PAGU-588703 format. One record per residue: residue in three letters; x, y negated, z of N, C-alpha, C in turn. Coordinates in steps of 0.2 Angstrom, whole numbers, plus 5000, padded with zeros to 4 digits. Example, Ala and Ser with C-alpha at 12.3 -4.5 7.8 and 13.67 -1.06 7.14 Angstrom:
% residues 2
<code = ALA n.xx = 5066 n.yy = 5028 n.zz = 5039 ca.xx = 5062 ca.yy = 5022 ca.zz = 5039 c.xx = 5066 c.yy = 5016 c.zz = 5039>
<code = SER n.xx = 5064 n.yy = 5011 n.zz = 5035 ca.xx = 5068 ca.yy = 5005 ca.zz = 5036 c.xx = 5064 c.yy = 5000 c.zz = 5039>
END
This chain:
% residues 116
<code = UNK n.xx = 4974 n.yy = 4945 n.zz = 5088 ca.xx = 4972 ca.yy = 4946 ca.zz = 5081 c.xx = 4978 c.yy = 4949 c.zz = 5078>
<code = UNK n.xx = 4977 n.yy = 4954 n.zz = 5074 ca.xx = 4982 ca.yy = 4958 ca.zz = 5070 c.xx = 4983 c.yy = 4955 c.zz = 5064>
<code = UNK n.xx = 4990 n.yy = 4954 n.zz = 5063 ca.xx = 4992 ca.yy = 4951 ca.zz = 5056 c.xx = 4995 c.yy = 4957 c.zz = 5052>
<code = UNK n.xx = 4994 n.yy = 4957 n.zz = 5046 ca.xx = 4996 ca.yy = 4962 ca.zz = 5041 c.xx = 5000 c.yy = 4958 c.zz = 5036>
<code = UNK n.xx = 5006 n.yy = 4960 n.zz = 5035 ca.xx = 5010 ca.yy = 4956 ca.zz = 5030 c.xx = 5013 c.yy = 4962 c.zz = 5024>
<code = UNK n.xx = 5011 n.yy = 4960 n.zz = 5018 ca.xx = 5014 ca.yy = 4964 ca.zz = 5013 c.xx = 5020 c.yy = 4961 c.zz = 5009>
<code = UNK n.xx = 5024 n.yy = 4965 n.zz = 5006 ca.xx = 5030 ca.yy = 4962 ca.zz = 5002 c.xx = 5032 c.yy = 4967 c.zz = 4997>
<code = UNK n.xx = 5036 n.yy = 4965 n.zz = 4993 ca.xx = 5039 ca.yy = 4970 ca.zz = 4988 c.xx = 5036 c.yy = 4970 c.zz = 4981>
<code = UNK n.xx = 5031 n.yy = 4966 n.zz = 4980 ca.xx = 5028 ca.yy = 4966 ca.zz = 4973 c.xx = 5033 c.yy = 4962 c.zz = 4968>
<code = UNK n.xx = 5031 n.yy = 4962 n.zz = 4962 ca.xx = 5035 ca.yy = 4959 ca.zz = 4957 c.xx = 5033 c.yy = 4961 c.zz = 4950>
<code = UNK n.xx = 5037 n.yy = 4960 n.zz = 4945 ca.xx = 5037 ca.yy = 4961 ca.zz = 4938 c.xx = 5041 c.yy = 4967 c.zz = 4937>
<code = UNK n.xx = 5039 n.yy = 4972 n.zz = 4933 ca.xx = 5043 ca.yy = 4978 ca.zz = 4932 c.xx = 5041 c.yy = 4981 c.zz = 4925>
<code = UNK n.xx = 5046 n.yy = 4984 n.zz = 4921 ca.xx = 5044 ca.yy = 4987 ca.zz = 4915 c.xx = 5040 c.yy = 4993 c.zz = 4916>
<code = UNK n.xx = 5037 n.yy = 4995 n.zz = 4911 ca.xx = 5034 ca.yy = 5002 ca.zz = 4911 c.xx = 5039 c.yy = 5007 c.zz = 4912>
<code = UNK n.xx = 5037 n.yy = 5012 n.zz = 4917 ca.xx = 5042 ca.yy = 5017 ca.zz = 4918 c.xx = 5047 c.yy = 5016 c.zz = 4924>
<code = UNK n.xx = 5046 n.yy = 5009 n.zz = 4926 ca.xx = 5050 ca.yy = 5007 ca.zz = 4932 c.xx = 5047 c.yy = 5009 c.zz = 4939>
<code = UNK n.xx = 5051 n.yy = 5006 n.zz = 4944 ca.xx = 5049 ca.yy = 5008 ca.zz = 4951 c.xx = 5049 c.yy = 5001 c.zz = 4955>
<code = UNK n.xx = 5044 n.yy = 5001 n.zz = 4960 ca.xx = 5044 ca.yy = 4996 ca.zz = 4965 c.xx = 5042 c.yy = 4999 c.zz = 4972>
<code = UNK n.xx = 5044 n.yy = 4996 n.zz = 4977 ca.xx = 5043 ca.yy = 4999 ca.zz = 4984 c.xx = 5039 c.yy = 4993 c.zz = 4987>
<code = UNK n.xx = 5033 n.yy = 4994 n.zz = 4990 ca.xx = 5030 ca.yy = 4989 ca.zz = 4994 c.xx = 5030 c.yy = 4991 c.zz = 5001>
<code = UNK n.xx = 5030 n.yy = 4986 n.zz = 5005 ca.xx = 5031 ca.yy = 4986 ca.zz = 5012 c.xx = 5024 c.yy = 4983 c.zz = 5015>
<code = UNK n.xx = 5022 n.yy = 4987 n.zz = 5020 ca.xx = 5016 ca.yy = 4984 ca.zz = 5024 c.xx = 5019 c.yy = 4984 c.zz = 5032>
<code = UNK n.xx = 5018 n.yy = 4978 n.zz = 5035 ca.xx = 5021 ca.yy = 4977 ca.zz = 5041 c.xx = 5015 c.yy = 4974 c.zz = 5046>
<code = UNK n.xx = 5011 n.yy = 4978 n.zz = 5049 ca.xx = 5006 ca.yy = 4975 ca.zz = 5054 c.xx = 5009 c.yy = 4973 c.zz = 5060>
<code = UNK n.xx = 5007 n.yy = 4968 n.zz = 5063 ca.xx = 5009 ca.yy = 4966 ca.zz = 5070 c.xx = 5009 c.yy = 4971 c.zz = 5075>
<code = UNK n.xx = 5014 n.yy = 4972 n.zz = 5079 ca.xx = 5014 ca.yy = 4977 ca.zz = 5084 c.xx = 5017 c.yy = 4983 c.zz = 5081>
<code = UNK n.xx = 5016 n.yy = 4989 n.zz = 5085 ca.xx = 5019 ca.yy = 4995 ca.zz = 5083 c.xx = 5014 c.yy = 4999 c.zz = 5079>
<code = UNK n.xx = 5016 n.yy = 5002 n.zz = 5074 ca.xx = 5012 ca.yy = 5006 ca.zz = 5069 c.xx = 5009 c.yy = 5012 c.zz = 5073>
<code = UNK n.xx = 5012 n.yy = 5014 n.zz = 5079 ca.xx = 5009 ca.yy = 5019 ca.zz = 5083 c.xx = 5002 c.yy = 5017 c.zz = 5085>
<code = UNK n.xx = 5000 n.yy = 5011 n.zz = 5085 ca.xx = 4994 ca.yy = 5008 ca.zz = 5088 c.xx = 4988 c.yy = 5009 c.zz = 5083>
<code = UNK n.xx = 4990 n.yy = 5011 n.zz = 5077 ca.xx = 4985 ca.yy = 5011 ca.zz = 5071 c.xx = 4983 c.yy = 5018 c.zz = 5070>
<code = UNK n.xx = 4977 n.yy = 5019 n.zz = 5069 ca.xx = 4974 ca.yy = 5025 ca.zz = 5067 c.xx = 4976 c.yy = 5027 c.zz = 5060>
<code = UNK n.xx = 4975 n.yy = 5023 n.zz = 5055 ca.xx = 4978 ca.yy = 5024 ca.zz = 5048 c.xx = 4980 c.yy = 5017 c.zz = 5045>
<code = UNK n.xx = 4984 n.yy = 5018 n.zz = 5040 ca.xx = 4986 ca.yy = 5012 ca.zz = 5036 c.xx = 4985 c.yy = 5014 c.zz = 5029>
<code = UNK n.xx = 4982 n.yy = 5010 n.zz = 5025 ca.xx = 4981 ca.yy = 5012 ca.zz = 5018 c.xx = 4983 c.yy = 5006 c.zz = 5013>
<code = UNK n.xx = 4984 n.yy = 5008 n.zz = 5007 ca.xx = 4985 ca.yy = 5003 ca.zz = 5002 c.xx = 4979 c.yy = 5003 c.zz = 4997>
<code = UNK n.xx = 4977 n.yy = 4998 n.zz = 4995 ca.xx = 4972 ca.yy = 4997 ca.zz = 4990 c.xx = 4975 c.yy = 4992 c.zz = 4985>
<code = UNK n.xx = 4971 n.yy = 4992 n.zz = 4979 ca.xx = 4973 ca.yy = 4988 ca.zz = 4974 c.xx = 4967 c.yy = 4985 c.zz = 4970>
<code = UNK n.xx = 4968 n.yy = 4979 n.zz = 4967 ca.xx = 4962 ca.yy = 4976 ca.zz = 4964 c.xx = 4965 c.yy = 4973 c.zz = 4957>
<code = UNK n.xx = 4963 n.yy = 4976 n.zz = 4952 ca.xx = 4965 ca.yy = 4973 ca.zz = 4945 c.xx = 4960 c.yy = 4967 c.zz = 4943>
<code = UNK n.xx = 4962 n.yy = 4963 n.zz = 4939 ca.xx = 4957 ca.yy = 4958 ca.zz = 4937 c.xx = 4951 c.yy = 4960 c.zz = 4934>
<code = UNK n.xx = 4945 n.yy = 4958 n.zz = 4937 ca.xx = 4939 ca.yy = 4960 ca.zz = 4934 c.xx = 4937 c.yy = 4967 c.zz = 4936>
<code = UNK n.xx = 4940 n.yy = 4970 n.zz = 4941 ca.xx = 4938 ca.yy = 4977 ca.zz = 4943 c.xx = 4937 c.yy = 4977 c.zz = 4951>
<code = UNK n.xx = 4934 n.yy = 4982 n.zz = 4953 ca.xx = 4933 ca.yy = 4983 ca.zz = 4960 c.xx = 4940 c.yy = 4985 c.zz = 4964>
<code = UNK n.xx = 4940 n.yy = 4983 n.zz = 4970 ca.xx = 4946 ca.yy = 4985 ca.zz = 4974 c.xx = 4945 c.yy = 4993 c.zz = 4975>
<code = UNK n.xx = 4951 n.yy = 4996 n.zz = 4974 ca.xx = 4951 ca.yy = 5004 ca.zz = 4975 c.xx = 4956 c.yy = 5006 c.zz = 4979>
<code = UNK n.xx = 4955 n.yy = 5012 n.zz = 4983 ca.xx = 4960 ca.yy = 5015 ca.zz = 4987 c.xx = 4966 c.yy = 5018 c.zz = 4983>
<code = UNK n.xx = 4972 n.yy = 5017 n.zz = 4985 ca.xx = 4977 ca.yy = 5020 ca.zz = 4981 c.xx = 4980 c.yy = 5025 c.zz = 4986>
<code = UNK n.xx = 4981 n.yy = 5024 n.zz = 4992 ca.xx = 4984 ca.yy = 5029 ca.zz = 4996 c.xx = 4983 c.yy = 5027 c.zz = 5003>
<code = UNK n.xx = 4983 n.yy = 5032 n.zz = 5008 ca.xx = 4983 ca.yy = 5031 ca.zz = 5015 c.xx = 4987 c.yy = 5036 c.zz = 5019>
<code = UNK n.xx = 4989 n.yy = 5034 n.zz = 5025 ca.xx = 4993 ca.yy = 5038 ca.zz = 5029 c.xx = 4990 c.yy = 5037 c.zz = 5036>
<code = UNK n.xx = 4989 n.yy = 5043 n.zz = 5040 ca.xx = 4986 ca.yy = 5043 ca.zz = 5046 c.xx = 4991 c.yy = 5043 c.zz = 5052>
<code = UNK n.xx = 4989 n.yy = 5042 n.zz = 5058 ca.xx = 4994 ca.yy = 5042 ca.zz = 5064 c.xx = 4997 c.yy = 5048 c.zz = 5064>
<code = UNK n.xx = 4994 n.yy = 5054 n.zz = 5062 ca.xx = 4997 ca.yy = 5060 ca.zz = 5062 c.xx = 5001 c.yy = 5062 c.zz = 5056>
<code = UNK n.xx = 5002 n.yy = 5057 n.zz = 5051 ca.xx = 5006 ca.yy = 5058 ca.zz = 5046 c.xx = 5003 c.yy = 5061 c.zz = 5040>
<code = UNK n.xx = 4996 n.yy = 5063 n.zz = 5040 ca.xx = 4992 ca.yy = 5065 ca.zz = 5035 c.xx = 4992 c.yy = 5060 c.zz = 5029>
<code = UNK n.xx = 4992 n.yy = 5062 n.zz = 5023 ca.xx = 4992 ca.yy = 5057 ca.zz = 5017 c.xx = 4987 c.yy = 5059 c.zz = 5012>
<code = UNK n.xx = 4985 n.yy = 5055 n.zz = 5008 ca.xx = 4981 ca.yy = 5056 ca.zz = 5002 c.xx = 4981 c.yy = 5051 c.zz = 4997>
<code = UNK n.xx = 4980 n.yy = 5053 n.zz = 4991 ca.xx = 4981 ca.yy = 5048 ca.zz = 4986 c.xx = 4975 c.yy = 5048 c.zz = 4981>
<code = UNK n.xx = 4975 n.yy = 5042 n.zz = 4977 ca.xx = 4970 ca.yy = 5042 ca.zz = 4972 c.xx = 4973 c.yy = 5047 c.zz = 4966>
<code = UNK n.xx = 4969 n.yy = 5050 n.zz = 4962 ca.xx = 4971 ca.yy = 5054 ca.zz = 4957 c.xx = 4975 c.yy = 5051 c.zz = 4952>
<code = UNK n.xx = 4974 n.yy = 5044 n.zz = 4951 ca.xx = 4978 ca.yy = 5041 ca.zz = 4946 c.xx = 4985 c.yy = 5040 c.zz = 4948>
<code = UNK n.xx = 4987 n.yy = 5040 n.zz = 4954 ca.xx = 4994 ca.yy = 5039 ca.zz = 4956 c.xx = 4997 c.yy = 5045 c.zz = 4959>
<code = UNK n.xx = 4993 n.yy = 5050 n.zz = 4960 ca.xx = 4996 ca.yy = 5056 ca.zz = 4963 c.xx = 5002 c.yy = 5059 c.zz = 4959>
<code = UNK n.xx = 5008 n.yy = 5060 n.zz = 4962 ca.xx = 5014 ca.yy = 5063 ca.zz = 4959 c.xx = 5018 c.yy = 5057 c.zz = 4957>
<code = UNK n.xx = 5016 n.yy = 5051 n.zz = 4957 ca.xx = 5020 ca.yy = 5045 ca.zz = 4955 c.xx = 5021 c.yy = 5040 c.zz = 4961>
<code = UNK n.xx = 5016 n.yy = 5040 n.zz = 4966 ca.xx = 5017 ca.yy = 5036 ca.zz = 4972 c.xx = 5018 c.yy = 5040 c.zz = 4978>
<code = UNK n.xx = 5022 n.yy = 5037 n.zz = 4983 ca.xx = 5022 ca.yy = 5041 ca.zz = 4989 c.xx = 5022 c.yy = 5035 c.zz = 4995>
<code = UNK n.xx = 5017 n.yy = 5037 n.zz = 5000 ca.xx = 5016 ca.yy = 5033 ca.zz = 5005 c.xx = 5020 c.yy = 5036 c.zz = 5011>
<code = UNK n.xx = 5023 n.yy = 5032 n.zz = 5015 ca.xx = 5027 ca.yy = 5035 ca.zz = 5021 c.xx = 5027 c.yy = 5030 c.zz = 5027>
<code = UNK n.xx = 5029 n.yy = 5032 n.zz = 5032 ca.xx = 5029 ca.yy = 5028 ca.zz = 5038 c.xx = 5037 c.yy = 5027 c.zz = 5040>
<code = UNK n.xx = 5039 n.yy = 5021 n.zz = 5042 ca.xx = 5046 ca.yy = 5020 ca.zz = 5045 c.xx = 5044 c.yy = 5018 c.zz = 5052>
<code = UNK n.xx = 5044 n.yy = 5023 n.zz = 5057 ca.xx = 5042 ca.yy = 5021 ca.zz = 5063 c.xx = 5048 c.yy = 5016 c.zz = 5067>
<code = UNK n.xx = 5054 n.yy = 5017 n.zz = 5065 ca.xx = 5059 ca.yy = 5013 ca.zz = 5068 c.xx = 5058 c.yy = 5006 c.zz = 5066>
<code = UNK n.xx = 5056 n.yy = 5004 n.zz = 5060 ca.xx = 5055 ca.yy = 4997 ca.zz = 5058 c.xx = 5048 c.yy = 4995 c.zz = 5058>
<code = UNK n.xx = 5043 n.yy = 5000 n.zz = 5060 ca.xx = 5036 ca.yy = 4998 ca.zz = 5061 c.xx = 5033 c.yy = 4996 c.zz = 5054>
<code = UNK n.xx = 5035 n.yy = 4999 n.zz = 5049 ca.xx = 5032 ca.yy = 4997 ca.zz = 5043 c.xx = 5029 c.yy = 5004 c.zz = 5039>
<code = UNK n.xx = 5025 n.yy = 5003 n.zz = 5034 ca.xx = 5023 ca.yy = 5008 ca.zz = 5030 c.xx = 5025 c.yy = 5006 c.zz = 5023>
<code = UNK n.xx = 5028 n.yy = 5011 n.zz = 5019 ca.xx = 5030 ca.yy = 5010 ca.zz = 5013 c.xx = 5026 c.yy = 5013 c.zz = 5007>
<code = UNK n.xx = 5026 n.yy = 5010 n.zz = 5002 ca.xx = 5023 ca.yy = 5013 ca.zz = 4996 c.xx = 5028 c.yy = 5013 c.zz = 4990>
<code = UNK n.xx = 5031 n.yy = 5019 n.zz = 4989 ca.xx = 5036 ca.yy = 5020 ca.zz = 4984 c.xx = 5032 c.yy = 5021 c.zz = 4977>
<code = UNK n.xx = 5033 n.yy = 5017 n.zz = 4972 ca.xx = 5029 ca.yy = 5018 ca.zz = 4966 c.xx = 5034 c.yy = 5019 c.zz = 4960>
<code = UNK n.xx = 5033 n.yy = 5025 n.zz = 4957 ca.xx = 5038 ca.yy = 5027 ca.zz = 4952 c.xx = 5034 c.yy = 5028 c.zz = 4946>
<code = UNK n.xx = 5037 n.yy = 5028 n.zz = 4940 ca.xx = 5034 ca.yy = 5029 ca.zz = 4933 c.xx = 5028 c.yy = 5024 c.zz = 4933>
<code = UNK n.xx = 5029 n.yy = 5018 n.zz = 4934 ca.xx = 5024 ca.yy = 5013 ca.zz = 4934 c.xx = 5021 c.yy = 5012 c.zz = 4927>
<code = UNK n.xx = 5015 n.yy = 5011 n.zz = 4926 ca.xx = 5011 ca.yy = 5010 ca.zz = 4920 c.xx = 5008 c.yy = 5003 c.zz = 4920>
<code = UNK n.xx = 5006 n.yy = 5001 n.zz = 4914 ca.xx = 5003 ca.yy = 4994 ca.zz = 4914 c.xx = 4996 c.yy = 4994 c.zz = 4917>
<code = UNK n.xx = 4993 n.yy = 5000 n.zz = 4918 ca.xx = 4987 ca.yy = 5000 ca.zz = 4921 c.xx = 4987 c.yy = 5000 c.zz = 4929>
<code = UNK n.xx = 4994 n.yy = 5000 n.zz = 4931 ca.xx = 4995 ca.yy = 4999 ca.zz = 4938 c.xx = 4995 c.yy = 4992 c.zz = 4940>
<code = UNK n.xx = 4995 n.yy = 4988 n.zz = 4935 ca.xx = 4995 ca.yy = 4981 ca.zz = 4937 c.xx = 4989 c.yy = 4979 c.zz = 4941>
<code = UNK n.xx = 4990 n.yy = 4975 n.zz = 4947 ca.xx = 4985 ca.yy = 4973 ca.zz = 4951 c.xx = 4988 c.yy = 4970 c.zz = 4957>
<code = UNK n.xx = 4983 n.yy = 4967 n.zz = 4961 ca.xx = 4986 ca.yy = 4964 ca.zz = 4968 c.xx = 4985 c.yy = 4970 c.zz = 4972>
<code = UNK n.xx = 4990 n.yy = 4972 n.zz = 4976 ca.xx = 4990 ca.yy = 4977 ca.zz = 4981 c.xx = 4989 c.yy = 4974 c.zz = 4988>
<code = UNK n.xx = 4985 n.yy = 4977 n.zz = 4991 ca.xx = 4983 ca.yy = 4975 ca.zz = 4998 c.xx = 4984 c.yy = 4981 c.zz = 5003>
<code = UNK n.xx = 4986 n.yy = 4979 n.zz = 5009 ca.xx = 4987 ca.yy = 4984 ca.zz = 5014 c.xx = 4981 c.yy = 4983 c.zz = 5019>
<code = UNK n.xx = 4979 n.yy = 4988 n.zz = 5021 ca.xx = 4973 ca.yy = 4988 ca.zz = 5027 c.xx = 4976 c.yy = 4993 c.zz = 5032>
<code = UNK n.xx = 4975 n.yy = 4990 n.zz = 5038 ca.xx = 4977 ca.yy = 4994 ca.zz = 5044 c.xx = 4971 c.yy = 4994 c.zz = 5049>
<code = UNK n.xx = 4970 n.yy = 5000 n.zz = 5052 ca.xx = 4965 ca.yy = 5001 ca.zz = 5056 c.xx = 4967 c.yy = 5004 c.zz = 5063>
<code = UNK n.xx = 4965 n.yy = 5000 n.zz = 5068 ca.xx = 4967 ca.yy = 5003 ca.zz = 5075 c.xx = 4962 c.yy = 5009 c.zz = 5076>
<code = UNK n.xx = 4962 n.yy = 5012 n.zz = 5082 ca.xx = 4958 ca.yy = 5017 ca.zz = 5084 c.xx = 4951 c.yy = 5016 c.zz = 5085>
<code = UNK n.xx = 4949 n.yy = 5009 n.zz = 5085 ca.xx = 4942 ca.yy = 5007 ca.zz = 5085 c.xx = 4940 c.yy = 5007 c.zz = 5078>
<code = UNK n.xx = 4944 n.yy = 5008 n.zz = 5073 ca.xx = 4942 ca.yy = 5008 ca.zz = 5066 c.xx = 4941 c.yy = 5001 c.zz = 5063>
<code = UNK n.xx = 4942 n.yy = 4996 n.zz = 5067 ca.xx = 4941 ca.yy = 4989 ca.zz = 5064 c.xx = 4947 c.yy = 4988 c.zz = 5059>
<code = UNK n.xx = 4945 n.yy = 4985 n.zz = 5053 ca.xx = 4950 ca.yy = 4985 ca.zz = 5048 c.xx = 4954 c.yy = 4978 c.zz = 5048>
<code = UNK n.xx = 4960 n.yy = 4978 n.zz = 5047 ca.xx = 4964 ca.yy = 4971 ca.zz = 5046 c.xx = 4967 c.yy = 4972 c.zz = 5039>
<code = UNK n.xx = 4966 n.yy = 4966 n.zz = 5036 ca.xx = 4969 ca.yy = 4966 ca.zz = 5029 c.xx = 4975 c.yy = 4961 c.zz = 5028>
<code = UNK n.xx = 4979 n.yy = 4963 n.zz = 5024 ca.xx = 4984 ca.yy = 4958 ca.zz = 5022 c.xx = 4982 c.yy = 4953 c.zz = 5016>
<code = UNK n.xx = 4986 n.yy = 4949 n.zz = 5014 ca.xx = 4984 ca.yy = 4944 ca.zz = 5009 c.xx = 4985 c.yy = 4947 c.zz = 5002>
<code = UNK n.xx = 4989 n.yy = 4952 n.zz = 5001 ca.xx = 4990 ca.yy = 4955 ca.zz = 4995 c.xx = 4997 c.yy = 4953 c.zz = 4992>
<code = UNK n.xx = 4999 n.yy = 4957 n.zz = 4988 ca.xx = 5006 ca.yy = 4956 ca.zz = 4984 c.xx = 5004 c.yy = 4958 c.zz = 4977>
<code = UNK n.xx = 5007 n.yy = 4954 n.zz = 4972 ca.xx = 5005 ca.yy = 4955 ca.zz = 4965 c.xx = 5010 c.yy = 4960 c.zz = 4962>
<code = UNK n.xx = 5008 n.yy = 4965 n.zz = 4959 ca.xx = 5012 ca.yy = 4970 ca.zz = 4955 c.xx = 5010 c.yy = 4969 c.zz = 4947>
<code = UNK n.xx = 5015 n.yy = 4968 n.zz = 4943 ca.xx = 5014 ca.yy = 4967 ca.zz = 4936 c.xx = 5018 c.yy = 4972 c.zz = 4932>
<code = UNK n.xx = 5015 n.yy = 4976 n.zz = 4928 ca.xx = 5019 ca.yy = 4981 ca.zz = 4924 c.xx = 5018 c.yy = 4979 c.zz = 4917>
<code = UNK n.xx = 5024 n.yy = 4977 n.zz = 4914 ca.xx = 5023 ca.yy = 4974 ca.zz = 4907 c.xx = 5030 c.yy = 4974 c.zz = 4904>
<code = UNK n.xx = 5031 n.yy = 4975 n.zz = 4898 ca.xx = 5037 ca.yy = 4975 ca.zz = 4894 c.xx = 5038 c.yy = 4968 c.zz = 4891>
END
C-alpha cells in the first residue's frame, strides 16, 4: 500500500510564500505523475499542478506564474512552491500520486490559510 504524506501548510499573509512537500512511500521514480489538488470550503476539489515522470508540468490558470511544482529526486519528494499567495488560495491541499498502472494514492491533506 502506498502512503502519501504532505507537509508545509500553515497561515501566511497575502503576498507571502509557502512551500508544500509531498512524500510518497518508495522512490518517486516509481510514479507516473504526482499532482497537487486543493479544496476550499464549500467548493469542489480542483487540480492545482502536476509533474510527470518525464518532468513535464502544467498548472491551473489561477496559479500559473505564482506556483512552481518540482521534483527532488535525491529526497524522493515533490515540492509545490507557492508565491504571491492570495486569500482565494486558502484551501486544504492534497497530493495525489499515480504509479504507472494509474491507480491514485491520496494524502490526508495540509491546510493553507492566507489571511491578514
